[in-house]
Structures are given as C-alpha cells and as structure tokens.
C-alpha positions in Angstrom: -16.1 -32.0 63.8 -15.6 -33.9 60.6 -12.1 -35.0 59.6 -10.6 -32.9 56.8 -10.2 -36.2 54.8 -12.4 -39.3 55.3 -10.8 -42.6 54.3 -13.4 -45.1 53.2 -12.7 -48.3 55.0 -14.2 -50.4 52.4 -12.3 -48.9 49.2 -9.5 -47.0 50.7 -10.5 -43.9 49.0 -9.6 -40.6 50.4 -12.8 -38.2 50.5 -12.0 -34.7 51.6 -14.6 -32.5 53.4 -15.7 -29.8 50.9 -15.1 -26.1 51.8 -18.7 -24.8 51.8 -18.8 -22.5 54.9 -17.9 -19.5 53.0 -19.8 -20.0 50.0 -23.2 -21.2 51.6 -25.6 -19.5 53.7 -26.5 -22.9 55.6 -25.4 -26.5 55.5 -28.7 -28.2 56.7 -28.5 -31.9 58.0 -31.7 -33.7 56.8 -32.7 -37.2 58.2 -35.2 -39.1 56.1 -36.7 -42.5 56.4 -36.5 -45.2 53.7 -38.0 -48.6 54.2 -36.5 -49.7 57.7 -33.5 -47.3 57.7 -33.1 -43.7 58.7 -30.7 -42.1 56.2 -28.7 -38.8 56.6 -28.5 -36.1 53.8 -27.4 -32.5 53.6 -28.8 -29.5 52.0 -26.3 -26.9 50.9 -28.0 -23.4 50.2 -26.0 -20.9 48.5 -25.5 -17.1 49.6 -28.6 -15.1 49.4 -32.0 -15.0 51.0 -34.1 -16.2 48.0 -35.3 -19.7 47.4 -32.6 -21.3 45.1 -32.8 -23.9 42.2 -32.3 -27.3 43.5 -29.7 -29.8 42.3 -30.3 -33.2 43.7 -27.6 -35.8 43.2 -28.0 -39.5 42.6 -24.9 -41.4 43.2 -22.7 -43.5 41.1 -22.2 -47.1 42.2 -20.0 -48.0 45.3 -20.3 -47.0 49.1 -20.3 -43.2 48.5 -20.9 -40.6 51.3 -22.3 -37.3 50.4 -18.7 -35.8 50.3 -18.1 -37.9 47.1 -19.9 -35.1 45.5 -18.5 -32.3 47.8 -16.3 -30.7 44.8 -19.5 -30.6 42.8 -21.5 -29.1 45.6 -18.9 -26.3 45.9 -19.2 -25.6 42.1 -22.9 -25.6 42.2 -23.6 -23.6 45.2 -21.3 -20.8 43.9 -23.4 -20.8 40.8 -26.5 -20.0 42.9 -27.9 -23.6 43.2 -28.9 -25.5 46.2 -27.5 -29.0 46.5 -28.8 -32.2 48.1 -26.4 -35.0 48.7 -26.6 -38.0 50.9 -24.9 -40.9 52.7 -25.9 -44.3 51.0 -27.5 -46.7 53.2 -24.8 -48.2 55.7 -22.3 -45.4 54.9 -21.4 -42.3 56.7 -24.2 -41.2 59.0 -26.8 -43.3 57.4 -28.2 -46.3 59.2 -28.9 -49.7 57.6 -26.7 -52.4 55.6 -24.9 -51.1 52.5 -25.9 -52.9 49.2 -29.6 -52.6 49.8 -32.5 -50.6 48.2 -30.4 -47.8 46.4 -33.4 -47.1 43.9 -35.7 -46.7 46.8 -33.3 -44.7 48.8 -32.7 -42.3 46.0 -36.4 -41.7 45.5 -36.9 -41.2 49.4 -33.8 -38.7 49.4 -35.7 -36.8 46.6 -38.8 -36.5 48.4 -36.9 -35.2 51.4 -35.0 -32.7 49.1 -37.8 -31.1 47.6 -39.8 -30.6 50.9 -37.0 -28.6 52.2 -37.5 -24.8 52.9 -35.3 -22.6 50.8 -35.6 -24.5 47.8 -37.4 -23.1 44.5 -39.6 -26.2 43.5 -40.3 -24.6 40.1 -36.6 -25.2 39.3 -35.5 -28.8 40.5 -32.9 -30.6 38.7 -32.0 -34.1 38.9 -28.0 -35.0 38.6 -27.8 -38.8 38.1 -24.4 -40.4 37.5 -23.5 -43.8 36.1 -25.6 -46.5 37.8 -27.9 -43.5 39.0 -28.8 -42.8 35.4 -30.4 -46.4 35.2 -32.1 -45.9 38.7 -33.5 -42.6 37.5 -34.9 -44.0 34.0 -36.2 -47.1 35.7 -38.3 -44.9 38.2 -38.8 -41.6 36.3 -42.5 -41.6 36.6 -42.0 -42.0 40.4 -39.7 -39.2 40.9 -41.9 -36.9 38.6 -44.9 -37.8 40.8 -43.2 -36.3 43.7 -42.0 -33.3 41.8 -41.5 -33.0 37.9 -37.9 -32.0 37.4 -37.2 -29.0 35.3 -34.3 -30.8 33.8 -32.1 -33.8 34.0 -28.3 -34.1 33.6 -26.8 -37.6 33.1 -23.3 -37.7 34.1 -21.3 -40.8 32.9 -24.7 -42.0 31.3 -25.4 -45.7 30.9 -28.5 -45.1 28.8 -28.9 -45.8 25.1 -31.6 -44.7 22.9 -34.2 -47.2 24.3 -33.9 -46.0 27.7 -33.1 -42.3 27.4 -36.8 -41.7 26.2 -37.9 -42.6 29.9 -36.5 -39.3 30.9 -39.5 -37.1 30.1 -37.9 -33.8 30.9 -35.2 -31.7 29.2 -31.9 -33.7 29.1 -28.3 -32.9 29.0 -25.8 -35.9 28.7 -22.1 -35.8 29.8 -19.8 -38.7 29.2 -16.2 -39.6 28.6 -14.9 -40.0 25.4 -13.3 -43.4 26.6 -17.0 -44.9 26.7 -17.0 -48.0 24.4 -20.6 -47.3 23.3 -20.1 -43.4 22.8 -22.2 -43.0 19.9 -25.2 -45.2 21.3 -25.3 -43.0 24.6 -24.8 -39.6 22.9 -26.0 -39.1 19.3 -28.4 -42.2 19.2 -29.7 -41.4 22.9 -30.3 -37.7 22.1 -31.9 -38.4 18.7 -34.4 -40.9 20.2 -35.2 -38.5 23.3 -36.0 -35.6 21.3 -38.1 -37.5 18.7 -40.0 -39.5 21.5 -40.6 -37.0 24.3 -40.7 -33.7 22.6 -38.2 -32.2 25.0 -34.8 -30.8 24.1 -31.8 -32.7 24.7 -28.1 -32.2 24.1 -24.8 -34.0 25.1 -21.1 -33.0 25.8 -18.1 -35.5 25.3 -15.3 -34.9 27.8 -11.9 -35.5 26.2 -9.2 -37.3 28.0 -11.5 -38.4 30.9 -12.2 -41.7 32.6 -15.7 -42.8 33.3 -16.6 -40.7 36.3 -15.4 -37.5 34.4 -12.0 -36.8 36.0 -9.2 -35.7 33.9 -6.7 -38.4 33.0 -4.6 -36.2 30.4 -1.7 -36.4 33.1 -2.1 -39.9 34.2 -4.6 -42.0 36.0 -6.4 -40.9 39.1 -5.2 -42.2 42.5 -8.2 -42.4 44.6 -6.3 -42.6 47.8 -4.9 -39.1 47.2 -7.3 -36.5 48.4 -6.3 -34.0 45.5 -8.2 -36.2 43.2 -11.1 -33.8 43.9 -9.0 -31.2 41.9 -8.8 -33.2 38.9 -12.7 -32.9 37.9 -12.9 -32.5 34.1 -13.2 -28.8 33.7 -15.1 -28.9 30.3 -17.7 -31.4 31.7 -18.5 -29.4 34.7 -18.8 -26.1 32.8 -21.0 -27.9 30.4 -23.2 -29.0 33.3 -23.2 -25.4 35.0 -24.0 -23.6 31.7 -26.8 -26.0 30.7 -28.3 -25.7 34.3 -28.2 -21.9 34.2 -29.7 -21.8 30.7 -32.6 -23.9 31.9 -33.2 -21.7 34.8 -33.1 -18.4 32.7 -35.1 -20.1 30.0 -38.0 -21.0 32.3 -38.1 -17.6 34.1 -38.3 -15.9 30.9 -41.2 -18.2 29.8 -43.0 -17.4 33.3 -42.4 -13.8 32.8 -44.0 -13.8 29.3 -47.1 -15.7 30.7 -47.5 -13.2 33.2 -47.6 -10.2 31.0 
C-alpha cells in the first residue's frame, strides 16, 4: 500500500496519493527501459469500455514522482482521458540516478504509453510543463516519429516564438500572469506558431498564479502541506480540459465527414 502522503526526501514536499480508484477502471503499473535503467509509470484508464484518448505528461523540473500530477490525473480521467504519468529516474519506483537523461526518459515513457492497450492512438495528447516544454520542443520530431500527437498543451511554457514553431501540432499554451516574458511566451509564440506551422494555436493566462499554475490569490503555496493539490488554478485547468475535449470532438467530426 502506498502511504496517503509521500514526503519527498530531497525537497520535503508532501505529495498526496490521488483518489483514482472510484473514477478509473484500471490503474496499470507500467515498467519500461530507458538506457541502463528500468523506470516505473502508471496508466490510469477512465471508466467505460472504449479506448480512451491519452494525455501523456512530461514533468516540470525537480525529483518528481508520478503523484506530483495526481491532481491532474483526477481531473483528466473524470473528463474521459487516459493518463500516463511516471516516476523520474532515481525517484519513486524508478531505478537509476536522479538528474540524468530526463529528455531520453520522457521519450521512452512516451513510447511505452502509446503502446498500451486501452489507448486511442488517434487521440494522443502531450502535456508538457515548464522545463518539459523545452524537452518536447528540442525532440518533437522524435516524439512524432513514435506517434504524432493530436495536440500539445504547454503548461508554464518556457518557449518563445523561435522555439514554439518546433511544435508541429495544434497547440495550447497556459501560463501564469507572473511570468516576466509574458508577451513572448503567449502572443508572440502563438503568432509565430500559427504562421510557421499552419496549425491552430491559442493561449490562456492564469491570473493570480505562480509559475506552476497554482492559485496564490490567498497567499503563497506551502508545498510541505499536502492540501497544496487543492489549490490548482481552476481557470487554467478548465482551459486545458476544454481545449483537449474540443480537439477530440473536432477530429472525430472530421473523421466522420471523411467516411461519408
């Protein structure tokens, strides 16, 4: 049994185990190899028998376990998405030494995720946060070679206009209003992406939030208090969910018209 709250020995952060049992049909432990290490991930499948669109998460920086995104898995599975999260190298149940090979590990996790039974490979979405946005932009062609994503969400994006164009897929950017280069990572990034890739792109600015999109309207986040997971920015997460559902609906309608 996993503890109800995991205390990260490196950061002191308190990471609660998400409450997924009643809102998923399966929580599947997935082991995969990246270089010289076997890493551990989890596929959370929503209720229902049909294949589900997949939301694959690329972490922010730091020694994060899969449960750093447990709150997001709860939101996404309730919206009908399968979710793949993983423990970074040397963290949680993953082998190896933390601090190595994060870009390669993310790609290996993606390969494992899209190969899972129960996933609708026509509707695979990548959600990359903070440093994860840079990893994805630098290696987008490699991710696309495994499975072209139907869309990409960049949370806490670090990408300006010169790098956003590397994401050759429909794109939605969600960032905090506290970012110092706000115009470059929203207005300019979207304008460049639209003109250079031909894909649709959009952005959402989360007011009164810190970099990782938690609400600080009532004060700063205490990461040692496990209730931090309840302070995710509602507008930011609603924007992500609505955009993802719109992408799924739009592609299904397009497939339907092609078959007529």
